[in-house]
C-alpha positions in Angstrom: 2.8 19.8 10.1 -0.6 19.7 8.3 -3.1 16.9 9.0 -2.0 13.4 8.0 -3.2 12.3 4.6 -5.6 9.3 4.5 -4.7 6.3 2.4 -7.3 3.7 1.4 -5.8 0.3 2.2 -6.3 -2.2 -0.6 -8.8 0.3 -2.0 -10.9 0.2 1.1 -11.1 -3.4 2.1 -13.6 -3.1 4.9 -16.1 -1.2 2.6 -15.7 -3.1 -0.7 -14.0 -6.2 -1.9 -10.3 -5.6 -1.4 -8.2 -4.7 -4.5 -11.3 -4.7 -6.6 -12.1 -2.3 -9.5 -15.4 -1.4 -7.8 -13.5 -0.5 -4.6 -10.9 1.5 -6.4 -13.6 3.5 -8.3 -15.8 4.0 -5.1 -12.8 5.3 -3.2 -12.9 8.3 -5.5 -16.1 9.3 -3.8 -14.3 9.8 -0.5 -12.1 12.8 0.4 -8.9 10.8 0.6 -5.5 11.7 -0.8 -4.1 8.3 -1.5 -4.8 4.6 -2.3 -2.7 1.5 -1.5 -2.8 -1.7 -3.5 -0.7 -4.8 -4.1 0.9 -6.3 -7.2 2.0 -9.8 -8.1 3.7 -11.1 -11.3 2.2 -14.1 -13.0 4.3 -16.7 -14.9 2.9 -15.2 -18.1 4.4 -11.8 -17.1 1.1 -10.2 -16.2 1.0 -7.6 -13.4 -2.0 -8.6 -11.2 -3.5 -6.6 -8.4 -4.1 -9.0 -5.5 -2.8 -9.1 -1.9 -2.0 -12.8 -1.3 0.5 -15.0 -3.3 -2.4 -17.5 -3.5 -5.9 -17.2 -4.8 -7.6 -19.0 -2.0 -8.6 -16.3 0.5 -9.9 -13.6 -1.8 -11.2 -15.5 -5.0 -13.3 -18.4 -6.0 -10.2 -20.3 -7.1 -7.2 -21.8 -5.4 -3.6 -22.1 -6.3 -0.7 -19.6 -6.7 -1.1 -16.3 -8.5 2.3 -16.9 -10.1 1.0 -20.0 -11.8 -1.8 -18.3 -13.8 -1.4 -18.7 -17.5 -1.7 -15.8 -19.9 -5.2 -14.3 -19.7 -6.3 -16.8 -17.0 -6.9 -14.0 -14.5 -10.0 -13.0 -16.5 -11.8 -16.0 -15.2 -10.7 -15.7 -11.5 -13.7 -14.2 -9.7 -13.3 -12.2 -6.4 -15.3 -13.7 -3.6 -18.6 -12.0 -3.0 -18.5 -10.2 -6.4 -19.0 -10.8 -10.1 -15.7 -9.2 -11.0 -12.2 -10.6 -11.6 -8.7 -9.8 -10.5 -7.6 -6.4 -11.9 -4.4 -5.7 -13.7 -2.1 -2.9 -12.7 -2.9 -1.2 -16.0 -6.6 -1.2 -15.2 -6.0 0.3 -11.8 -3.7 3.0 -13.1 -6.3 3.9 -15.8 -8.7 4.7 -13.0 -6.4 6.9 -11.0 -4.3 8.6 -13.8 -6.8 11.5 -14.2 -7.4 12.0 -10.5 -4.3 13.2 -8.9 -4.5 10.7 -6.1 -1.2 9.5 -4.6 -0.6 5.8 -5.3 1.1 3.4 -3.0 2.0 0.3 -5.1 3.2 -2.6 -3.0 5.4 -5.1 -4.7 4.6 -8.5 -3.2 6.6 -11.7 -3.0 5.7 -15.2 -4.3 4.2 -18.1 -2.3 7.7 -19.0 -1.1 8.3 -15.4 0.1 10.8 -14.6 -2.7 10.6 -11.4 -4.6 9.5 -11.7 -8.2 12.4 -11.2 -10.5 12.0 -8.1 -12.6 8.8 -6.9 -10.9 10.4 -3.6 -9.8 11.3 -2.5 -13.3 8.0 -3.7 -14.8 5.8 -1.9 -12.3 7.9 1.2 -12.7 7.5 1.0 -16.5 3.7 0.9 -16.1 3.7 3.8 -13.7 5.9 5.8 -16.2 3.6 4.8 -19.1 0.7 6.6 -17.3 2.9 9.6 -16.3 2.3 8.8 -12.6 5.9 8.7 -11.3 5.5 11.9 -9.5 2.4 10.8 -7.7 3.5 7.3 -6.8 5.4 5.3 -4.2 6.7 1.8 -4.9 6.5 0.0 -1.5 7.8 -3.2 0.1 8.7 -4.8 3.4 11.9 -6.0 1.8 15.0 -3.7 1.9 16.6 -5.6 -1.0 13.5 -4.9 -3.2 13.6 -1.2 -2.2 17.3 -1.1 -3.2 16.4 -2.5 -6.6 13.7 0.1 -7.0 16.3 2.7 -6.3 18.5 1.3 -9.1 15.9 0.7 -11.8 13.5 3.6 -11.0 15.4 6.3 -9.0 12.7 8.8 -10.0 9.9 7.0 -8.1 9.7 7.4 -4.4 10.0 4.4 -2.1 8.0 3.4 1.0 8.9 0.7 3.4 6.5 -1.1 5.7 7.5 -2.4 9.1 5.8 -4.5 11.7 6.9 -6.7 14.6 7.7 -9.7 12.4 9.8 -7.7 9.8 12.0 -6.1 12.5 12.6 -9.3 14.4 15.8 -10.5 12.8 17.7 -7.2 12.8 16.1 -5.5 15.8 14.0 -2.3 15.7 16.7 0.4 15.6 18.8 -1.4 13.0 15.8 -2.2 10.8 14.7 1.4 10.9 18.1 2.8 10.1 18.5 0.3 7.2 15.1 1.2 5.8 15.8 4.9 6.1 18.7 4.4 3.6 16.3 3.0 1.0 13.0 4.7 1.7 11.4 8.1 1.5 8.6 7.1 3.9 8.4 4.4 6.6 4.9 3.1 7.4 4.8 1.4 10.8 2.1 -1.1 12.0 0.0 0.7 14.7 0.8 -1.5 17.7 4.6 -1.4 17.1 4.4 2.4 16.5 2.5 3.0 19.8 4.8 0.7 21.8 8.0 2.3 20.4 6.8 5.8 19.8 9.7 7.5 21.5 12.4 5.6 19.7 10.6 5.6 16.3 9.8 9.3 16.3 13.4 10.1 17.4 14.7 8.1 14.4 12.1 9.0 11.7 11.1 12.6 10.9 7.3 13.2 11.0 7.2 14.0 7.3 8.5 10.5 6.6 6.4 8.6 9.1 3.1 6.7 8.5 0.9 4.3 10.5 -1.2 1.3 9.4 -3.9 0.1 9.8 -6.2 1.8 12.4 -9.9 1.2 11.5 -12.0 2.4 14.4 -13.2 6.0 14.8 -11.5 6.4 18.2 -8.2 4.9 17.0 -8.3 7.1 13.8 -8.9 10.2 15.9 -5.9 9.4 18.1 -3.6 9.0 15.1 -4.9 12.0 13.3 -3.6 14.1 16.3 -0.1 12.7 16.0 2.7 14.2 14.0 2.5 11.9 11.0 2.6 12.1 7.2 -0.1 9.5 6.6 -2.6 7.0 8.0 -3.4 3.9 6.0 -6.8 2.5 6.8 -9.4 -0.1 5.7 -12.1 2.4 6.6 -11.1 5.7 4.9 -14.6 6.9 5.2 -14.2 6.9 9.0 -10.8 8.5 8.6 -12.3 11.4 6.7 -15.2 11.6 9.2 -12.7 11.7 12.1 -10.5 14.3 10.4 -13.4 16.5 9.6 -14.7 16.3 13.1 -11.3 17.2 14.6 -10.9 20.0 12.0 -14.3 21.4 12.7 -13.8 21.2 16.5 -10.6 23.3 16.2 -12.4 26.2 14.5 
């Protein structure tokens, strides 16, 4: 396999405000192949790029993202910035001309329930920008991934797994179920390291990713493993580690 691709997590959340237009634009200055970001659906039907189901952690406001009225997102300022929550349309506008691979995570509401219709609406936006071939729709929820397969079979799917998400079914059954509805499985780094033998036996290298190593030494370790992708909050360090390893091999 070739070197794993590097995915900027929430843009690059340890470099710039997470899921911010500034972060998304700045990521283009790094030699990465992909970007990951999150989408919620407001009550007004707006597709908003923010990680949490509530505004409290990342913005100057509080309350649920789902409760925002039409256009209200324009007045919700991200902490430590002078910018507001982006829309999916705005993020796709940045990346449409670039060729970057997009990992678009479909989030759940504050009660942990999937937003009804989010799969089809996100897919329609991706199609509108002609980005289906460069995109993954992603989720921790196998039912959401099934719906994506029904409403947007032309867009690849990525499932995320960590200790919590495999608890109920068990690891092997969770992986086998996700392989039925996913083109790529991204595994949290501690779980992947603990269960490397089992996970690599179940998941082909070209379908396997890791998240979210952020230290140079950790990134160097994962870059040497047979993986498709590394999702990181420090894509700058990921690029540095990859270039160092590449240079050292020549």
